[in-house]
N, C-alpha and C positions, 0 to 999 in steps of 0.2 A: 576270350582268355586275357588275363592281365599280362602285358608284355613287360618283361623284366630285363634290365641291362645286362650285357655279357660280362663275364669276369671269371674268376677262379672257380674251381669245382665246388668249393663250399658255398660260394655265393649262388651258383647255379642251383644247388640243392635247395637253398632257402627260397629261391624264386619259384622253383617247381612246386614246392609245397604251397606257396601262395596262390598258384594257378589252379590247384585242385579244388573242385566244388564238393568238399567234404566238411563235416562238422569241424568247427574251428580248432578245438583242442586236439582232435585227431590229426588234422592237417599239420599242426605245428609239432606234433610228437611230444606234447607236454601233458603230464598227468593232470586231470581235472581237479580243481580245488572245490571240494564238496559244495555244489550248488551255487558257487560264487561266479559272477561274470568274469570274463578275461580282463586282466589288467593290461591296458593298451596305452602306448604313447604315440604321438604323431609328430613328425619332424617337418611337415610341409603344410602350408595354409590350406590347400585343397584337401589333403588327407584329414586335417582337423575338421574342416567344414563337413566332410562326408560322415565322419564318425558322429559328430554332434547332431547332424541331421537325422541320423539313424537312431538317435536316442541313447548313444553310448557316451558316457562321460569319461574322456581320457584322464588318466592319472596325471599326465604331464604333456605339454606340447612345446615346440620350439617357438620362440618369439611371440609371447602372449600379447604384448603391446601392438605388434604389427597386425596380428589377427584381429584384435579388437578395433583397430583403425581402418583396415582395408576390407575385412569381411564383415565384422560386427555381428551379423545374425546368420545362423543361430548363435546365441550368446554362449560364451564359455562360463562355466560355473566358477565362482570365486575361489574355490579350493584347488583348482587346477594349477599345478606347479609349472614354473617357467624354466625350460631347459636351455635358454639362451639362443644364439644365432642359428639360423637354418643349417649352415654347414659346419658349425662348431658347437654342437650340443654338449652340455656338461656330462661327460662320461662318468664322472664320479657319482653324480646325482642319479644317473641312469642305473648304475650298479646298485645303489642304495634302494632304488624303487623296485628293482627286480621285476620288470614288466614281463608279461607272457609273450609279447610281440611288439615290434617297432614298425609302425606304418609310416611310409615315406614316399616321396616321388622317385620315379625310376632314375632320374638324373642324379639323385643323391646316393644311390646304391653303391656306385664305384668309390667316390671319395669317402664314404662312411662305412665301407665294408668291415672295418675293424669292429663295428658295433655288434656284429653277428656273434661275437664272443659273449655278449651280454644277454642277447635274446634273438630269436629268429627275426629276420628282416622280411617285411611285406612291402616291396616297392610297387607302386601303381604307375602305369604309363599313361600320362594324359595326352600324349601325341594322338592327333585325330586319325591318322592313317587313312585318310579318305572320308572319314565320318564327319558329319556336321558337329559343331561344338555342343549343341544341345543333346544330340544322340550320344556323343561320347560321354557327356556328363551323366546321362542316365545309365550308360553301360558301366561306368566305373562304380556308380552307386550300387548297382545290382551285384557286381562282382564282389565288392567288399561286403555287402550284406550277406551273400552266400557264405563267406568265410566266417562271419561272426554270428550267424544264426539270426539274421534280421531281415529275412526275405519279405515278410509281410509288410514291414515298415518301408522297405524300398518300393514295393508295389504301390503302397499308399501314397508315397511321395511322388512317384512317377505320374499317378493319376491326378494328384493335386497340381502338378506342373502343367499338365494338359488343360485342366480346368482354369488355372490362372491365366494361361495364354488365351484361352477362349474368352474369358471375361474381359481381359485387357483389349483383345482384338475388337470385341463388340463396343467397348467404351471409346476406342480410338476411331472406329469406322466413321468416315465422313468428317472427322475433326480437322484433318489437314490433307492437302494434296502435295505438300512440299516434301522434298527429300530432306534427310537429316545427316549432318556431320555429327558423329558421336566421338568424343575424345576427352583427353585431359591435357591441360596446359603445363608445360615445364615452367618452373619458376623463373627461368631466365627471360621469359616473355618473348622468345624468338621462335620456339618450336612447339608443336602439338603432337601428341600421340593419337592417331586416328585408328578406329576399329572398323574392320571390314572382313571381307572374305567369308569363310564359313566358321570363324571363331565363335566363341560363346555369344558375344555382343552382336556380331554381324548376323549370325544365324537367328538370334532372338528377334532382331529387327525384321527379318524376312518372315518369320512365323507370326509376327504381329501385323503383317500386311503393310509394312512401311518400307520406304525406299531409302537405301543407303546412298548418300551423296558421294561417298568415297568409293570409287570403283577401281582404284589403283592397286598396286601390289601390297601385300602384307606378309609378315613372317608366319611361321608355323603356328603361332598363338593367335593370329588374326589381328595384328597391330603393326603400325609403322610410324616412325617419327619423321615428320616433315616440317618445313617452314610454314609459318602462318599464311604466307602468300597462297598456299595450296587451298585455303578455304575460300578462295575467289573462283574456284573452278566451276561451281554451280551457283550463280548469283542469286537464285531464288530460294536457296536452301536455308534451313534453320540450323543453328549451331547448338548442340546439346553437349554440355561438358560436366565432368564430375568435380565435386568440391572435395579437395584433399586438404582442407584446412589452411594452415599457414602457407604451404606451397602454392595453393591456388590464389590466396590473397596477394602474395608477392608477384605472381604472374600477372594478375589483373592490374595491379598497380603499375607494373612496367608496360603492359600493353596500352594502358590509358595514355601514355606519352609517345606511343608509336604511331606515326602518321599512316603507315601501311595498314595497321589494325583498324584505325579509325575510318579508313577508306573502304574497308570490306563491305559489300552490299548488305550482308546480314547484320553487321554492327550498325551501319547507318540507319537501317530500318528497325533496329531494336529487336532482332529475331535471335535472341540469346536465351537459353534455358539452362540453369544450373541445378543439378540434383545431387543428393548424397552419393558418395563414392560407392561404386560397385567393383568387386574384385573381378577383373575381366578373365582371369584364369580359374574362376571358381566353378562350383558344381550346380546342382539343381536348385539349391537355395538361392544362390546368386542370380540365376536366371529368373527365378520368380520375383525377386526383389526388383530387378531391372524392369520387368514387364509391369509390375504394380506402380513403380515410380514414374514410368512414362505415362501410364494411364492417368495418374494423379497430376502430373506437372505439365504435360504438353498442352499448350493453349489451342483454341480454335483459330485456325489460320485460313484465310481466304486463298 
Protein backbone atom coordinates (compact mmCIF):
# COMPACT_ATOMS: atom_id res chain seq x y z
CA UNK A 1 0.00 0.00 0.00
CA UNK A 2 1.07 3.59 -0.60
CA UNK A 3 1.43 5.15 2.86
CA UNK A 4 0.01 8.63 2.94
CA UNK A 5 0.58 11.36 5.52
CA UNK A 6 -2.15 12.03 8.11
CA UNK A 7 -4.29 15.14 7.92
CA UNK A 8 -7.79 16.36 7.59
CA UNK A 9 -10.62 14.20 6.34
CA UNK A 10 -10.45 15.54 2.79
CA UNK A 11 -6.74 14.78 2.60
CA UNK A 12 -7.35 11.28 3.95
CA UNK A 13 -9.93 10.66 1.24
CA UNK A 14 -7.43 11.66 -1.45
CA UNK A 15 -4.87 9.35 0.10
CA UNK A 16 -7.27 6.43 0.31
CA UNK A 17 -8.12 6.81 -3.36
CA UNK A 18 -4.42 6.70 -4.21
CA UNK A 19 -3.99 3.44 -2.31
CA UNK A 20 -6.72 1.55 -4.14
CA UNK A 21 -5.55 -0.72 -6.95
CA UNK A 22 -8.32 0.29 -9.39
CA UNK A 23 -8.15 1.84 -12.86
CA UNK A 24 -6.76 5.34 -12.49
CA UNK A 25 -9.69 7.46 -13.55
CA UNK A 26 -12.09 5.43 -11.43
CA UNK A 27 -9.79 5.75 -8.42
CA UNK A 28 -9.72 9.50 -8.79
CA UNK A 29 -13.43 9.80 -9.44
CA UNK A 30 -12.78 11.78 -12.63
CA UNK A 31 -14.74 11.32 -15.85
CA UNK A 32 -12.47 9.75 -18.45
CA UNK A 33 -11.54 12.01 -21.33
CA UNK A 34 -12.29 9.97 -24.43
CA UNK A 35 -9.32 7.71 -24.95
CA UNK A 36 -6.87 10.37 -23.75
CA UNK A 37 -4.22 9.54 -21.15
CA UNK A 38 -4.52 11.17 -17.72
CA UNK A 39 -2.97 14.61 -17.41
CA UNK A 40 -0.55 14.30 -14.51
CA UNK A 41 1.85 16.65 -12.78
CA UNK A 42 4.64 15.67 -10.35
CA UNK A 43 5.91 17.78 -7.47
CA UNK A 44 8.80 15.58 -6.33
CA UNK A 45 11.95 14.34 -8.09
CA UNK A 46 11.22 10.69 -7.33
CA UNK A 47 7.59 11.03 -8.46
CA UNK A 48 8.82 12.60 -11.69
CA UNK A 49 11.38 9.84 -12.25
CA UNK A 50 8.77 7.14 -11.67
CA UNK A 51 6.27 8.64 -14.11
CA UNK A 52 8.82 9.16 -16.88
CA UNK A 53 10.24 5.68 -16.30
CA UNK A 54 6.76 4.27 -16.84
CA UNK A 55 6.47 6.09 -20.15
CA UNK A 56 4.17 8.82 -18.87
CA UNK A 57 5.03 12.34 -19.97
CA UNK A 58 3.88 14.66 -17.15
CA UNK A 59 2.28 17.90 -18.23
CA UNK A 60 4.36 19.79 -15.66
CA UNK A 61 6.78 19.06 -12.82
CA UNK A 62 8.32 21.00 -9.98
CA UNK A 63 11.87 22.28 -10.41
CA UNK A 64 12.73 21.06 -13.90
CA UNK A 65 16.33 22.29 -13.60
CA UNK A 66 16.92 20.31 -10.40
CA UNK A 67 15.53 17.16 -11.97
CA UNK A 68 17.75 17.53 -15.02
CA UNK A 69 20.80 18.13 -12.83
CA UNK A 70 20.33 15.43 -10.18
CA UNK A 71 18.24 12.74 -11.89
CA UNK A 72 18.89 13.48 -15.58
CA UNK A 73 17.70 10.10 -16.87
CA UNK A 74 15.08 9.22 -17.86
CA UNK A 75 15.04 12.58 -19.58
CA UNK A 76 12.14 15.00 -19.41
CA UNK A 77 10.55 16.08 -22.65
CA UNK A 78 11.28 19.66 -23.69
CA UNK A 79 7.63 20.64 -23.53
CA UNK A 80 7.20 19.74 -19.84
CA UNK A 81 6.29 22.91 -17.94
CA UNK A 82 8.14 24.02 -14.81
CA UNK A 83 5.98 24.55 -11.72
CA UNK A 84 8.76 26.10 -9.66
CA UNK A 85 10.07 25.05 -6.19
CA UNK A 86 9.14 21.68 -4.70
CA UNK A 87 7.27 23.24 -1.77
CA UNK A 88 6.03 26.37 -3.55
CA UNK A 89 4.62 25.19 -6.86
CA UNK A 90 2.87 27.74 -9.03
CA UNK A 91 -0.79 27.30 -8.04
CA UNK A 92 -2.03 29.61 -10.80
CA UNK A 93 -0.26 27.54 -13.44
CA UNK A 94 -1.64 24.35 -11.90
CA UNK A 95 -5.16 25.74 -12.13
CA UNK A 96 -4.60 26.66 -15.76
CA UNK A 97 -3.23 23.18 -16.55
CA UNK A 98 -6.23 21.45 -14.93
CA UNK A 99 -4.42 18.16 -14.24
CA UNK A 100 -6.31 14.98 -13.49
CA UNK A 101 -4.07 14.33 -10.47
CA UNK A 102 -1.03 15.69 -8.65
CA UNK A 103 1.64 13.10 -7.79
CA UNK A 104 3.88 14.09 -4.89
CA UNK A 105 5.96 12.79 -2.00
CA UNK A 106 4.14 12.01 1.24
CA UNK A 107 6.12 14.70 3.06
CA UNK A 108 4.63 17.30 0.70
CA UNK A 109 1.02 16.31 1.30
CA UNK A 110 0.60 18.29 4.51
CA UNK A 111 2.20 21.57 3.44
CA UNK A 112 0.54 21.41 0.01
CA UNK A 113 -2.87 20.08 1.03
CA UNK A 114 -4.49 23.23 -0.38
CA UNK A 115 -3.74 21.87 -3.86
CA UNK A 116 -6.47 19.24 -3.43
CA UNK A 117 -8.87 21.99 -4.47
CA UNK A 118 -7.24 21.88 -7.91
CA UNK A 119 -6.91 18.11 -8.37
CA UNK A 120 -6.76 14.90 -6.31
CA UNK A 121 -3.44 14.39 -4.53
CA UNK A 122 -1.47 11.16 -4.94
CA UNK A 123 1.24 11.21 -2.25
CA UNK A 124 3.84 8.42 -2.37
CA UNK A 125 5.68 7.38 0.78
CA UNK A 126 9.36 6.71 0.01
CA UNK A 127 10.14 5.75 3.62
CA UNK A 128 11.50 2.23 3.56
CA UNK A 129 9.67 1.00 6.67
CA UNK A 130 12.11 -1.89 7.02
CA UNK A 131 12.45 -2.52 3.29
CA UNK A 132 15.72 -2.20 1.46
CA UNK A 133 16.11 0.83 -0.79
CA UNK A 134 15.91 -1.20 -4.00
CA UNK A 135 12.86 -3.16 -2.86
CA UNK A 136 11.15 0.08 -1.86
CA UNK A 137 11.91 1.61 -5.26
CA UNK A 138 10.35 -1.37 -7.01
CA UNK A 139 7.35 -1.24 -4.70
CA UNK A 140 6.68 2.42 -5.42
CA UNK A 141 7.04 1.82 -9.14
CA UNK A 142 4.49 -1.00 -9.05
CA UNK A 143 2.05 0.95 -6.87
CA UNK A 144 2.08 3.97 -9.16
CA UNK A 145 1.89 1.76 -12.25
CA UNK A 146 -1.28 0.12 -10.92
CA UNK A 147 -2.88 3.53 -10.49
CA UNK A 148 -2.15 4.73 -14.02
CA UNK A 149 -2.58 1.47 -15.91
CA UNK A 150 1.11 0.78 -16.58
CA UNK A 151 1.54 -2.54 -14.82
CA UNK A 152 3.31 -4.20 -17.75
CA UNK A 153 5.79 -1.32 -17.98
CA UNK A 154 6.55 -1.66 -14.27
CA UNK A 155 7.11 -5.41 -14.59
CA UNK A 156 9.45 -4.84 -17.53
CA UNK A 157 11.43 -2.23 -15.58
CA UNK A 158 11.72 -4.49 -12.53
CA UNK A 159 13.06 -7.28 -14.75
CA UNK A 160 15.44 -4.84 -16.42
CA UNK A 161 16.74 -3.77 -13.01
CA UNK A 162 17.50 -7.36 -12.02
CA UNK A 163 19.25 -7.94 -15.34
CA UNK A 164 21.28 -4.74 -14.94
CA UNK A 165 22.42 -5.75 -11.46
CA UNK A 166 23.35 -9.21 -12.72
CA UNK A 167 25.38 -7.80 -15.62
CA UNK A 168 27.16 -5.28 -13.41
CA UNK A 169 27.83 -7.90 -10.74
CA UNK A 170 29.46 -10.13 -13.36
CA UNK A 171 31.51 -7.23 -14.74
CA UNK A 172 32.69 -6.27 -11.25
CA UNK A 173 33.44 -9.81 -10.03
CA UNK A 174 37.10 -10.13 -9.18
CA UNK A 175 37.83 -6.53 -10.16
CA UNK A 176 38.42 -5.37 -6.61
CA UNK A 177 38.54 -6.68 -3.07
CA UNK A 178 38.57 -3.19 -1.64
CA UNK A 179 35.67 -1.71 0.24
CA UNK A 180 34.19 1.52 -1.10
CA UNK A 181 33.27 4.81 0.50
CA UNK A 182 30.50 6.27 -1.66
CA UNK A 183 29.60 9.90 -1.12
CA UNK A 184 29.44 13.47 -2.31
CA UNK A 185 31.64 16.30 -1.05
CA UNK A 186 30.18 19.50 0.35
CA UNK A 187 31.69 22.51 -1.37
CA UNK A 188 33.12 23.77 1.93
CA UNK A 189 35.74 21.01 1.56
CA UNK A 190 35.30 19.93 5.17
CA UNK A 191 32.45 17.41 5.08
CA UNK A 192 31.24 14.53 2.95
CA UNK A 193 27.80 12.91 2.70
CA UNK A 194 28.34 9.15 2.91
CA UNK A 195 25.79 6.58 1.77
CA UNK A 196 25.20 3.36 3.65
CA UNK A 197 22.70 1.21 5.47
CA UNK A 198 19.83 -0.08 3.38
CA UNK A 199 19.27 3.14 1.40
CA UNK A 200 19.19 2.97 -2.38
CA UNK A 201 22.98 3.39 -2.75
CA UNK A 202 23.92 1.16 0.19
CA UNK A 203 21.54 -1.58 -0.90
CA UNK A 204 22.75 -1.37 -4.49
CA UNK A 205 26.36 -1.86 -3.32
CA UNK A 206 25.30 -4.97 -1.45
CA UNK A 207 23.41 -6.36 -4.45
CA UNK A 208 26.48 -5.79 -6.61
CA UNK A 209 28.60 -7.90 -4.28
CA UNK A 210 30.66 -4.93 -3.07
CA UNK A 211 31.59 -3.94 0.47
CA UNK A 212 30.57 -0.56 1.85
CA UNK A 213 33.45 0.95 3.83
CA UNK A 214 31.01 3.07 5.83
CA UNK A 215 29.38 0.91 8.47
CA UNK A 216 28.29 3.73 10.74
CA UNK A 217 24.91 5.27 11.32
CA UNK A 218 22.85 6.85 8.53
CA UNK A 219 19.49 8.57 8.49
CA UNK A 220 16.26 7.15 7.10
CA UNK A 221 17.38 7.93 3.56
CA UNK A 222 20.64 6.04 3.99
CA UNK A 223 23.00 9.04 4.21
CA UNK A 224 25.00 10.93 6.84
CA UNK A 225 27.21 14.01 6.73
CA UNK A 226 30.59 13.52 8.44
CA UNK A 227 33.98 15.17 8.52
CA UNK A 228 36.48 14.06 5.89
CA UNK A 229 38.60 12.52 8.66
CA UNK A 230 36.04 9.70 8.73
CA UNK A 231 37.38 8.57 5.34
CA UNK A 232 40.46 7.28 7.17
CA UNK A 233 38.46 4.62 9.00
CA UNK A 234 39.27 1.98 6.40
CA UNK A 235 42.79 2.77 5.11
CA UNK A 236 42.52 0.24 2.26
CA UNK A 237 39.24 1.55 0.86
CA UNK A 238 38.60 3.39 -2.40
CA UNK A 239 36.64 6.65 -2.38
CA UNK A 240 33.87 6.93 -4.98
CA UNK A 241 32.21 10.32 -5.18
CA UNK A 242 29.56 11.99 -7.32
CA UNK A 243 30.29 14.91 -9.60
CA UNK A 244 27.81 17.69 -8.84
CA UNK A 245 29.41 20.20 -11.15
CA UNK A 246 30.54 23.50 -9.67
CA UNK A 247 29.81 22.31 -6.14
CA UNK A 248 32.23 19.40 -6.54
CA UNK A 249 34.85 21.54 -8.32
CA UNK A 250 34.81 23.98 -5.40
CA UNK A 251 35.06 21.14 -2.91
CA UNK A 252 38.03 19.53 -4.65
CA UNK A 253 39.84 22.88 -4.91
CA UNK A 254 39.48 23.41 -1.16
CA UNK A 255 40.40 19.82 -0.36
CA UNK A 256 43.63 20.17 -2.35
CA UNK A 257 44.82 22.71 0.23
CA UNK A 258 43.76 20.59 3.20
CA UNK A 259 46.63 18.59 4.78
CA UNK A 260 44.12 16.23 6.42
CA UNK A 261 42.71 15.34 2.98
CA UNK A 262 46.16 14.94 1.44
CA UNK A 263 47.10 12.59 4.25
CA UNK A 264 44.19 10.19 3.73
CA UNK A 265 45.44 6.73 2.63
CA UNK A 266 43.08 6.63 -0.37
CA UNK A 267 44.20 10.08 -1.52
CA UNK A 268 47.91 9.34 -1.12
CA UNK A 269 47.45 6.11 -3.13
CA UNK A 270 45.28 7.83 -5.77
CA UNK A 271 42.30 5.59 -5.01
CA UNK A 272 39.67 8.14 -6.03
CA UNK A 273 36.88 7.59 -8.53
CA UNK A 274 34.51 10.36 -9.63
CA UNK A 275 31.32 9.49 -11.49
CA UNK A 276 28.29 11.41 -12.76
CA UNK A 277 25.83 12.30 -10.04
CA UNK A 278 23.15 9.80 -9.05
CA UNK A 279 20.02 10.91 -7.21
CA UNK A 280 20.38 8.88 -3.98
CA UNK A 281 16.67 9.11 -3.20
CA UNK A 282 15.67 8.06 -6.68
CA UNK A 283 13.91 5.00 -8.01
CA UNK A 284 14.58 2.04 -10.26
CA UNK A 285 16.13 4.15 -13.02
CA UNK A 286 18.58 5.73 -10.57
CA UNK A 287 19.57 2.32 -9.20
CA UNK A 288 20.27 1.06 -12.74
CA UNK A 289 22.39 4.11 -13.53
CA UNK A 290 24.44 3.59 -10.38
CA UNK A 291 25.08 -0.08 -11.18
CA UNK A 292 26.10 0.69 -14.77
CA UNK A 293 28.36 3.56 -13.80
CA UNK A 294 30.18 1.51 -11.20
CA UNK A 295 30.71 -1.28 -13.73
CA UNK A 296 32.08 1.26 -16.22
CA UNK A 297 34.27 3.35 -13.92
CA UNK A 298 35.56 1.15 -11.10
CA UNK A 299 39.18 0.19 -11.91
CA UNK A 300 40.89 -3.13 -11.31
CA UNK A 301 42.30 -2.94 -7.79
CA UNK A 302 44.73 -5.38 -6.26
